[in-house]
C-alpha positions, -999 to +999 in steps of 0.1 A: +263+396+700+281+399+666+314+395+684+302+363+701+292+349+666+326+358+651+344+343+681+325+310+677+331+310+639+369+317+645+369+289+670+351+264+646+377+272+618+405+267+642+390+234+653+385+222+617+420+231+609+432+213+641+416+180+630+423+183+594+389+189+582+380+217+557+352+238+570+334+235+537+330+199+546+319+206+582+284+192+579+298+161+596+313+173+628+343+152+640+346+172+671+310+163+683+303+140+710+299+103+699+263+093+702+272+057+712+303+065+733+341+065+732+357+029+734+395+022+735+409-009+718+445-022+722+462-048+698+450-084+707+418-070+724+394-095+740+366-103+735+369-103+697+352-091+677+341-058+695+305-052+688+281-025+697+244-017+687+234+016+670+208+031+646+221+041+612+211+073+594+207+110+599+196+140+579+229+150+562+234+139+525+270+126+528+275+124+489+270+161+485+299+168+509+326+155+484+344+134+509+351+106+483+337+084+457+322+058+482+311+084+507+272+080+503+241+077+523+226+099+550+243+103+584+240+123+616+261+154+622+280+141+652+300+108+650+282+077+661+313+062+677+348+074+687+371+043+687+406+051+703+432+025+690+458+027+719+485+011+697+493+002+661+475-027+645+489-047+616+453-049+604+419-039+618+385-042+603+355-019+608+322-035+596+285-026+600+261-055+602+225-048+593+195-063+575+192-030+556+215-012+531+239+009+553+271+029+546+303+035+567+323+068+570+353+071+591+376+101+599+410+087+606+435+102+631+452+121+604+420+138+594+415+120+562+381+103+552+375+067+545+341+053+532+325+021+522+293+007+508+284-029+500+316-048+507+304-078+527+269-084+511+251-051+518+273-047+549+300-019+544+334-026+556+369-008+559+401-027+564+432-006+576+467-023+573+494-009+596+467+012+611+483+039+633+472+046+669+446+074+675+411+084+673+387+069+645+355+087+643+328+067+629+294+074+611+268+047+602+248+060+573+216+047+558+217+045+519+181+058+519+168+089+533+147+089+565+158+054+574+171+045+607+179+009+610+191-013+637+229-019+630+258-034+648+294-020+646+317-049+645+356-044+649+380-071+645+416-080+636+406-106+610+393-099+575+358-088+567+349-121+551+349-138+585+326-114+601+287-112+600+267-110+569+231-103+566+213-125+542+176-113+538+166-136+509+155-128+474+134-096+473+114-088+442+109-052+456+145-044+449+156-027+416+172-053+394+210-053+393+214-055+355+184-037+343+151-049+327+136-055+292+102-058+277+096-086+252+068-090+225+059-123+207+083-130+179+109-106+195+141-100+176+169-107+179+161-141+192+173-153+218+174-121+238+207-122+257+225-103+286+257-112+304+253-113+343+279-122+370+259-146+390+261-155+427+251-142+461+248-149+499+213-163+500+210-200+500+179-204+476+168-235+494+162-216+525+137-193+509+121-212+481+100-244+487+112-262+457+134-293+458+152-282+428+164-249+444+200-250+452+230-226+451+234-190+463+217-160+449+215-122+456+188-101+474+180-081+443+168-097+409+196-098+386+173-090+356+136-083+351+117-092+319+082-079+313+060-099+288+037-076+272+014-100+255+003-136+251+031-161+245+027-198+234+057-204+256+089-187+269+120-200+283+147-185+305+181-202+304+218-198+313+249-204+294+281-206+315+312-228+318+308-224+357+283-243+377+252-219+380+216-220+391+185-201+379+156-187+399+125-168+385+095-153+400+066-154+376+040-125+371+015-146+393+039-145+422+050-182+419+086-192+424+104-215+400+140-230+401+163-245+376+152-279+368+170-310+353+177-301+316+197-317+290+233-305+291+250-285+318+231-252+317+198-244+338+165-236+321+130-228+332+100-228+308+066-215+309+037-228+286+010-201+278+027-177+304+006-148+317+018-113+307+035-092+332+068-090+353+092-120+356+121-115+380+152-136+375+180-145+398+213-160+385+231-179+412+261-198+418+259-234+428+290-230+451+289-207+481+311-178+478+316-181+440+307-154+416+309-163+379+299-149+345+268-163+327+247-155+296+212-152+307+189-157+276+153-158+267+137-178+239+102-187+226+114-224+222+132-248+244+170-243+243+193-271+234+229-278+237+237-265+203+233-229+216+268-214+223+277-178+235+309-159+242+316-146+276+330-111+278+361-112+302+371-075+295+375-051+324+377-014+317+413+000+318+429-036+316+444-055+286+421-081+271+426-117+283+421-151+268+414-166+303+380-182+308+363-202+336+371-239+332+407-232+319+439-243+335+459-213+341+497-210+353+514-182+373+537-163+350+574-154+358+563-118+354+546-123+389+578-121+406+578-141+439+542-152+432+507-141+437+485-140+467+452-161+469+427-141+487+395-153+506+374-126+485+380-107+452+395-076+470+430-069+481+418-061+518+405-097+522+426-124+540+454-139+520+451-178+524+478-190+503+505-179+478+510-194+443+546-194+430+557-188+393+547-219+373+520-231+397+488-244+379+453-230+389+420-242+377+396-213+371+361-221+385+346-185+389+349-149+377+357-127+362+351-099+386+363-064+379+373-047+410+400-024+421+414-019+388+420-056+386+404-088+370+396-114+397+392-152+391+383-178+416+407-206+415+412-241+428+447-246+437+452-280+458+432-278+490+423-241+484+391-244+463+377-210+473+405-186+465+403-154+445+434-143+425+439-112+402+454-120+368+475-088+366+472-051+365+471-024+337+507-035+325+516-068+337+499-102+333+503-125+363+483-154+348+482-171+315+465-201+300+484-233+305+492-249+272 
């Protein structure tokens, strides 16, 4: 019996080495039978996208395996899918569409691991350029333990931004993205302020019965403010050079949207507000845009004289004087020019290219991602393009004189 155990152990070690997986990471078993089958795809496959239903989740905590920074959630031991690419692809996208928070883990033909979380809304996606032929073993994880959610594996030769999203509406039960604060009457400093990058994939008007609701917000509240006592009045307002919208859910469960207010910024006021929790969403008026804004709370009605500074810094990058609303130009240091992307990530579709000297009007951002600072730019007919302003050493965009 001991000899049989030893033989099986040596066989597992040999198998791990053959597929390039260290046995210490063998909690996920690429050699296992795929739970939802094997599927072969050739370049130009039809119909496109390829889709297949599955349930996410499992009992293995992926983060503890040390497979990579974005390898998260809970997954089954054996792969959910084995996708055999029968030829090389110039680009292929793997995306999970689900109404819940899922993760994506792939063991590639050379045995390396790739993982993603929250790329297309809450949907994880992985994009491979110049993808080699071979077996791609796929796990669909659930971000939460003991969650098994209906999901769809979607595979396409297009970018992730063209694939399904799952907008589930604003949900006060979710943890706020930028934290929370408790305010008492006569709080100091006043106004209370916090910078937030607003925007989302949920059209506010679809979920909130208020004719003033417009724009796009996230599922989770951006911020939560608790009033711990009686106030004569409280105002929540935004400052941003971009076009933004404001949504608040009061302590009594009622929903409120940004009303017409003097000046360009949105504001919501409450007279004799009840103590308790107020969930706040900062949205963008334009679909697909994400822009920095200062959310502030005040005990008096805000006016146009209030001015704040938007922090455009990103960790590891030189500071910039670029701001939303500016006209920027592509610098000569950009070489042949810079790519305009459909989303603020290099894996997204390149929809245009701006040559040195070209002018861009900045209408959104900044978004700090992939060690770059991204701005949404309007260039001719391309009003929804995202562009990085440089890297750690070189500036590709500069304010136009």
